[in-house]
C-alpha positions as CSV (number, residue, x, y, z in Angstrom):
1,M,-165.5,148.3,-47.8
2,R,-162.5,147.9,-45.7
3,V,-158.9,147.3,-47.3
4,V,-155.7,146.1,-46.1
5,Q,-152.7,146.2,-48.0
6,L,-149.5,144.6,-47.1
7,L,-146.0,145.3,-47.8
8,P,-142.6,144.8,-46.4
9,A,-141.9,148.2,-45.6
10,L,-142.8,151.9,-46.3
11,V,-139.4,153.4,-47.8
12,E,-139.4,155.4,-50.7
13,G,-139.7,153.1,-54.1
14,G,-142.4,152.5,-56.9
15,V,-144.4,150.1,-55.2
16,E,-144.6,151.7,-51.9
17,R,-145.6,155.1,-53.6
18,G,-148.2,152.9,-55.3
19,V,-149.6,152.0,-51.8
20,V,-149.5,155.5,-50.5
21,E,-151.6,156.8,-53.4
22,S,-154.0,153.9,-53.2
23,N,-154.3,154.7,-49.6
24,R,-155.0,158.3,-50.1
25,E,-157.5,157.7,-53.0
26,Y,-159.5,155.0,-50.9
27,V,-159.9,157.4,-48.3
28,K,-161.2,160.1,-50.4
29,R,-163.7,157.5,-51.9
30,G,-164.9,156.7,-48.3
31,I,-163.3,153.3,-48.0
32,E,-161.8,152.4,-44.7
33,S,-157.7,151.9,-45.5
34,F,-155.5,150.0,-43.6
35,V,-151.6,149.4,-44.4
36,I,-149.6,146.7,-42.6
37,S,-145.7,147.0,-43.0
38,S,-142.6,146.8,-40.9
39,G,-142.5,150.7,-41.0
40,G,-140.5,153.4,-42.8
41,E,-140.6,157.0,-43.4
42,L,-143.9,157.1,-45.5
43,A,-145.9,155.3,-42.6
44,K,-146.8,159.1,-41.2
45,V,-147.9,159.8,-44.8
46,I,-150.4,156.8,-44.7
47,E,-151.8,158.2,-41.3
48,K,-151.6,161.8,-42.5
49,D,-153.9,160.9,-45.7
50,G,-156.3,159.5,-43.3
51,G,-155.4,155.6,-43.4
52,V,-154.3,153.5,-40.5
53,H,-150.7,151.9,-40.5
54,I,-150.3,149.0,-38.3
55,P,-146.5,148.0,-37.9
56,L,-145.5,144.4,-38.1
57,D,-142.6,142.4,-39.5
58,V,-144.1,141.2,-42.9
59,K,-140.6,141.7,-44.3
60,S,-138.3,139.1,-42.6
61,K,-137.7,135.7,-44.7
62,N,-137.0,134.0,-41.5
63,I,-139.1,130.9,-42.0
64,L,-138.7,130.0,-38.4
65,T,-140.9,133.0,-37.3
66,F,-143.5,132.5,-39.7
67,P,-146.0,130.7,-37.6
68,T,-145.9,133.6,-34.9
69,R,-146.5,136.0,-37.4
70,I,-149.1,134.2,-39.1
71,K,-150.9,134.0,-35.6
72,Q,-150.1,137.8,-35.1
73,L,-151.9,138.5,-38.5
74,Q,-154.9,136.2,-37.5
75,K,-155.4,138.2,-34.6
76,L,-155.3,141.4,-36.6
77,F,-157.6,140.3,-39.3
78,K,-160.0,139.2,-36.6
79,K,-159.8,142.9,-35.0
80,I,-159.8,144.7,-38.2
81,N,-162.6,142.4,-40.1
82,P,-161.2,143.3,-43.6
83,S,-163.5,142.9,-47.0
84,I,-160.3,142.6,-48.8
85,L,-156.7,141.8,-48.6
86,H,-154.1,143.1,-51.0
87,A,-150.4,141.8,-50.8
88,R,-148.1,143.6,-52.7
89,S,-144.9,141.4,-52.1
90,R,-143.8,137.8,-51.7
91,V,-143.4,137.6,-47.9
92,P,-146.7,139.4,-46.9
93,A,-148.3,137.4,-49.5
94,W,-147.3,134.0,-48.1
95,L,-148.3,135.4,-44.4
96,S,-151.6,136.5,-45.7
97,Y,-152.4,133.3,-47.6
98,F,-152.3,131.3,-44.3
99,A,-153.8,133.7,-42.3
100,K,-156.7,135.1,-44.4
101,G,-159.4,132.4,-43.5
102,D,-162.1,133.3,-45.9
103,I,-161.2,136.9,-46.6
104,P,-160.6,137.4,-50.5
105,L,-156.9,138.0,-51.3
106,V,-155.5,140.0,-53.9
107,T,-152.1,139.9,-55.2
108,T,-150.2,142.4,-57.6
109,V,-147.3,141.2,-59.2
110,H,-144.9,144.0,-59.7
111,G,-141.9,142.3,-61.3
112,F,-140.3,139.7,-63.0
113,N,-139.1,137.8,-60.2
114,S,-137.1,134.5,-60.3
115,V,-139.0,131.6,-61.0
116,N,-139.5,129.2,-58.1
117,F,-141.8,128.0,-55.4
118,Y,-141.4,131.2,-53.3
119,S,-142.5,133.6,-56.0
120,S,-145.3,131.3,-56.8
121,I,-147.2,132.8,-54.2
122,M,-148.0,135.9,-56.2
123,T,-150.0,133.8,-58.4
124,K,-152.3,132.3,-55.6
125,G,-154.4,135.2,-54.9
126,D,-158.3,135.1,-55.6
127,K,-157.5,137.8,-58.3
128,V,-153.8,138.4,-59.7
129,I,-153.0,142.0,-60.6
130,C,-150.0,142.2,-63.4
131,V,-148.8,145.9,-63.9
132,S,-148.2,145.1,-67.6
133,N,-149.1,142.5,-70.4
134,P,-145.7,141.3,-70.7
135,L,-145.6,140.4,-66.9
136,K,-149.0,138.6,-67.3
137,N,-147.2,136.6,-70.2
138,Y,-144.3,135.8,-67.8
139,I,-146.4,134.5,-65.1
140,Q,-148.7,132.5,-67.5
141,L,-145.8,131.0,-69.2
142,H,-144.3,130.0,-65.8
143,Y,-147.0,129.1,-63.6
144,N,-149.9,128.5,-66.1
145,T,-152.2,131.0,-64.5
146,P,-155.4,131.2,-66.1
147,S,-156.3,134.5,-67.8
148,S,-159.7,134.2,-66.2
149,K,-157.7,135.2,-62.6
150,I,-155.4,137.8,-64.0
151,E,-156.3,141.6,-64.6
152,V,-153.7,143.9,-66.3
153,I,-153.9,147.3,-64.5
154,H,-151.1,149.5,-65.6
155,R,-149.5,151.5,-62.8
156,G,-150.9,155.1,-62.3
157,V,-149.3,158.3,-62.3
158,D,-150.8,161.2,-60.5
159,L,-151.6,164.1,-63.0
160,K,-151.8,166.6,-60.4
161,S,-148.2,166.0,-59.5
162,F,-147.0,165.5,-63.2
163,D,-148.7,168.8,-64.8
164,P,-146.7,170.9,-67.0
165,K,-148.9,174.0,-66.0
166,K,-147.8,173.5,-62.5
167,V,-144.0,173.7,-63.0
168,D,-141.8,175.6,-60.7
169,K,-140.5,177.8,-63.4
170,E,-138.0,179.6,-61.2
171,F,-136.3,176.5,-60.6
172,I,-136.3,175.5,-64.2
173,E,-134.5,178.9,-65.1
174,K,-132.0,178.6,-62.3
175,F,-131.4,174.8,-63.0
176,K,-131.0,175.5,-66.9
177,A,-128.4,178.6,-66.0
178,H,-126.4,176.5,-63.2
179,Y,-125.5,173.6,-65.8
180,N,-125.5,175.9,-68.9
181,L,-128.2,174.0,-70.6
182,E,-129.9,176.8,-72.8
183,G,-129.9,176.2,-76.3
184,K,-128.9,172.4,-75.6
185,F,-130.3,169.0,-76.8
186,I,-130.9,167.5,-73.4
187,L,-131.1,163.8,-72.9
188,T,-132.1,162.7,-69.4
189,S,-132.1,159.4,-67.6
190,V,-133.8,159.1,-64.4
191,G,-133.1,156.6,-61.5
192,R,-131.0,155.7,-58.7
193,I,-127.1,154.8,-59.4
194,T,-127.0,151.1,-60.0
195,S,-125.7,149.0,-62.8
196,L,-129.0,147.7,-63.6
197,K,-130.2,151.0,-65.0
198,G,-127.6,150.6,-67.9
199,Y,-125.9,153.9,-67.4
200,E,-122.6,152.9,-69.0
201,L,-124.7,152.3,-72.0
202,F,-126.3,155.9,-71.7
203,L,-122.8,157.4,-71.7
204,H,-121.5,155.8,-74.6
205,A,-124.8,156.6,-76.6
206,V,-124.6,160.4,-75.4
207,A,-120.9,160.5,-76.3
208,K,-121.9,159.3,-80.0
209,V,-124.9,161.5,-80.4
210,K,-122.6,164.5,-79.5
211,K,-120.4,164.0,-82.4
212,I,-123.4,164.2,-84.7
213,K,-125.6,167.1,-82.8
214,P,-122.7,169.1,-80.8
215,N,-125.1,170.8,-78.7
216,T,-126.1,167.4,-76.8
217,V,-125.9,167.0,-73.1
218,G,-127.0,164.3,-70.9
219,L,-128.4,164.3,-67.5
220,I,-128.6,161.5,-65.0
221,V,-130.8,162.2,-62.2
222,G,-130.5,160.0,-59.2
223,G,-129.0,159.5,-56.0
224,V,-126.0,157.3,-55.0
225,Q,-127.2,154.3,-52.9
226,K,-125.1,153.1,-49.9
227,G,-122.6,150.4,-51.3
228,K,-122.8,151.9,-54.9
229,E,-120.2,154.5,-54.3
230,G,-117.6,152.5,-56.4
231,Y,-120.1,151.8,-59.2
232,F,-120.6,155.7,-59.3
233,K,-116.7,156.5,-59.4
234,K,-116.5,154.1,-62.5
235,L,-119.0,156.0,-64.1
236,Q,-117.5,159.2,-63.6
237,R,-114.2,157.8,-64.9
238,L,-115.8,156.4,-68.1
239,N,-117.7,159.8,-68.5
240,K,-114.4,161.8,-68.3
241,R,-112.4,159.1,-70.6
242,L,-115.3,159.1,-73.3
243,N,-115.4,163.1,-73.1
244,S,-119.1,162.4,-72.8
245,P,-121.4,165.5,-71.8
246,I,-123.2,163.8,-68.8
247,I,-124.0,165.7,-65.7
248,F,-124.5,163.8,-62.6
249,V,-127.4,165.7,-60.9
250,G,-128.1,163.7,-57.8
251,S,-131.3,163.1,-56.3
252,T,-134.1,165.9,-56.6
253,S,-137.8,166.4,-55.6
254,K,-137.9,168.4,-58.6
255,V,-138.3,165.4,-61.1
256,A,-141.3,167.0,-62.9
257,E,-139.3,170.1,-63.7
258,I,-136.4,168.0,-65.0
259,Y,-138.6,165.9,-67.2
260,S,-140.4,169.5,-68.3
261,L,-136.9,170.9,-69.6
262,S,-135.8,167.6,-71.3
263,D,-136.1,167.1,-75.0
264,L,-135.9,163.1,-74.3
265,V,-136.1,160.9,-71.5
266,V,-134.0,157.7,-71.6
267,N,-134.3,154.6,-70.1
268,S,-131.5,152.2,-70.9
269,S,-132.0,149.3,-68.2
270,L,-130.2,146.2,-68.7
271,K,-133.3,143.9,-67.4
272,P,-137.0,144.3,-68.4
273,E,-138.7,146.7,-66.2
274,S,-142.1,145.4,-65.0
275,F,-143.8,148.7,-66.2
276,G,-141.8,151.6,-66.8
277,R,-142.9,154.5,-64.4
278,S,-140.3,157.3,-65.5
279,L,-141.5,156.9,-69.2
280,V,-145.0,157.6,-68.3
281,E,-144.1,160.5,-66.1
282,A,-142.3,161.8,-68.8
283,M,-145.2,161.7,-71.3
284,A,-147.4,163.2,-68.6
285,M,-145.0,166.3,-68.8
286,E,-145.3,166.3,-72.5
287,T,-141.8,165.1,-72.9
288,P,-141.1,162.0,-75.5
289,A,-139.5,158.9,-74.1
290,I,-137.3,155.9,-75.5
291,A,-136.6,152.5,-73.8
292,P,-135.4,148.9,-74.5
293,A,-137.8,146.9,-76.5
294,F,-138.6,144.5,-73.7
295,G,-140.9,144.3,-70.4
296,G,-143.4,146.9,-69.8
297,A,-142.2,149.6,-72.1
298,L,-143.8,147.4,-74.9
299,D,-147.2,148.5,-73.4
300,I,-146.3,152.3,-73.5
301,L,-144.3,153.3,-76.5
302,S,-144.6,153.0,-80.3
303,K,-142.0,151.0,-82.2
304,E,-140.1,153.9,-83.2
305,N,-139.3,154.7,-79.7
306,L,-137.9,151.3,-78.7
307,F,-134.6,149.9,-79.3
308,I,-132.5,146.8,-78.9
309,P,-131.7,146.2,-75.2
310,K,-128.0,146.6,-74.3
311,D,-127.3,147.8,-77.8
312,V,-125.4,151.1,-78.0
313,E,-125.6,151.6,-81.8
314,S,-129.5,151.0,-81.8
315,L,-129.9,153.3,-78.6
316,T,-127.9,155.8,-80.5
317,Q,-130.1,155.7,-83.5
318,T,-133.2,155.7,-81.5
319,I,-132.3,158.9,-79.7
320,L,-131.4,160.5,-83.2
321,N,-134.6,159.1,-84.8
322,A,-137.4,158.6,-82.3
323,K,-140.7,160.7,-82.5
324,K,-140.4,163.3,-80.6
325,E,-143.8,164.8,-81.0
326,T,-145.0,166.1,-77.6
327,K,-149.0,166.7,-78.8
328,G,-151.0,164.2,-77.4
329,L,-148.6,162.6,-75.0
330,R,-150.5,163.6,-71.9
331,E,-153.8,162.9,-73.1
332,E,-152.6,159.2,-74.1
333,V,-151.2,159.0,-70.1
334,K,-154.8,160.6,-69.0
335,N,-156.6,157.7,-71.0
336,R,-154.3,154.7,-70.4
337,F,-152.0,155.4,-67.3
338,S,-153.5,157.8,-65.0
339,L,-153.7,157.0,-61.2
340,E,-157.6,157.5,-61.8
341,Q,-157.7,154.5,-64.0
342,M,-155.6,152.5,-61.7
343,I,-157.8,153.1,-58.6
344,T,-161.2,152.4,-60.7
345,K,-159.9,149.3,-62.0
346,T,-158.5,148.0,-58.8
347,L,-161.8,149.0,-56.9
348,Q,-163.8,146.9,-59.8
349,V,-161.4,143.9,-58.9
350,Y,-162.2,144.2,-55.1
351,R,-166.2,144.4,-55.9
352,E,-166.2,141.2,-58.3
353,L,-164.6,139.3,-55.3
354,L,-167.2,140.6,-53.0
């Protein structure tokens, strides 16, 4: 089998990481793996893992250049002779749709995109993969996509990368000592500094929880994107005003260790997320998680660990009353949300089309 995955660019992100992991796993299984993108720092990882990266502008939304780029793709497809095309985003999907000829096309809907003609391309694959059931319901509601065409395949977490037995214990000891976390009730939110993550909500809730549990401390783990510096300063001012015990950690490669030392991982997003990868990664590290009761979190968490979206009081009470049992969390991830299940089910979709 010869698989071509297409995405706008290979920069750091959930979709990009999924493509990198799929490429690696395909190669392990003896599948010829090609990735077409406009490039990025992860392109070298594709090559290192045994795949082939082909740089091509499948990112620009400039419709005037579409005919030229479609022709370029047609030439590439003729040269590669793919068994399957797998488009992960709207521009690559449009280009592939017009260039593919008789090659089967799979599209993966990764988000609750705005409902319009431009987004409709993600429902026009020969098979449409949705990363959660709420996402499947969303595209069926707005595009009348038949169930027979859709496969729900949850995003997979690499259990080798998120393994409690492999944590860097020295890092954890130094991190806890540096931030004075020993004996604290640690609430952690992971993600880049952006307003959509609902960090104001998190700050308010942690301040309220601290009044009930004085040993409470909150961690926000994520970097400040260019252009978001003003928002970050706003968060810092709010944190000071609330006297909230929040520590801004910044970005780190030791995310598994951060999950491991936390008592509860909190997702306070203001908009539905298509899946909720941080929730599953935390569970793989045997750390319970909570999230708003919408989007992909509905597929992952029990009702006790879901709160009313954008509601500080509901978030506060859920932090205090959530199921904090750690036993069985990793096994649940292994059974339902592992990288292995994602790859197996995706390859099954490919084989059905072939």
